[in-house]
C-alpha positions, 0 to 999 in steps of 0.5 A: 630395635622395633619401629626404628628405621635402623636395625641395631640387632647386629650391634647388639650381638656384638656388644653382648659378645663384648660385654661376655668377653666372648672375643671369638664370637665378636670377631666372627660377628665383626667379620661377617659385617661390620658394626655401623659406628654411629649405631654401635656407639649410640647402642652402648650409650643408651644401655649406659655401658659405654665406659665398660665396653672400652675398658673391657676391650682395652683390658683385653687388648682388643681396642681395634676390634671394631675399627678405628671410628668406633675406638674413637667414639669409645674413647671420647665417650669414656673420657666425658664419663671419667670428667663426670665421675671426677666431678661426682666423686669431688662432690661426695668427698665434700659431702662426706667431710661435712657429714663426718664432721657434724657426727653423721657417719654415712654409708655410700649406696649403689653406684658409688660403692659398686664402682669401687668394689667391682670396677677396676677404675673409677671411669669404667661405669658411669655415675649418675648421682650419690646415694648416702644412707644415714641413720634414721635419727640423724636424717634431719641433721644430715640434711640441715648440715648439707643445705648449710653448706649450699646444697639444696633439696625440696621446699615446702609441700614437696619437702613434706611429701618426701619426708612423710611418704619416702624413705630419701630426700633428693638433693643437689650440690652447690656449684655452677654444675649440680650433682644429684644426691639422695639422701636415704634413712631406710633401705625400705 
């Protein structure tokens, strides 16, 4: 990385080889110079692919390719993704139950939809938030339904700004650990 004391180009090459499932290349690079475990896992985390890398290596039977330290760090990071995703999916389930009971049939967008369609397991990709698309004429009902159950959104002038100049409204689930939601009423 330009301007950093640590150069992670080698780790980036290994990462790209693993994500591309080019195992011969990854092995060659690792034999030439083993990755620095902290640098490699930091790079994976920064690129938000730590769970994907762990799953890819595990599925291919290559979990030991980069050594025990990297394997342990990736395993720990994926375990955190698993717990975080379980919380997010539980809050999604709660929100869907509320909305469906109110007659609102949302569509899951982005990460939630991609996760179940393109990945083999719910913990192969970290989820940051829940994006739900509702019909424009059900926007206010959807928001009121969630707020009635303890979800929170912006208030006052900030809320007016979101409703007038955007096609989404950020919200947060109730509970000790809030999950970020975005209620969309257009794809624009």
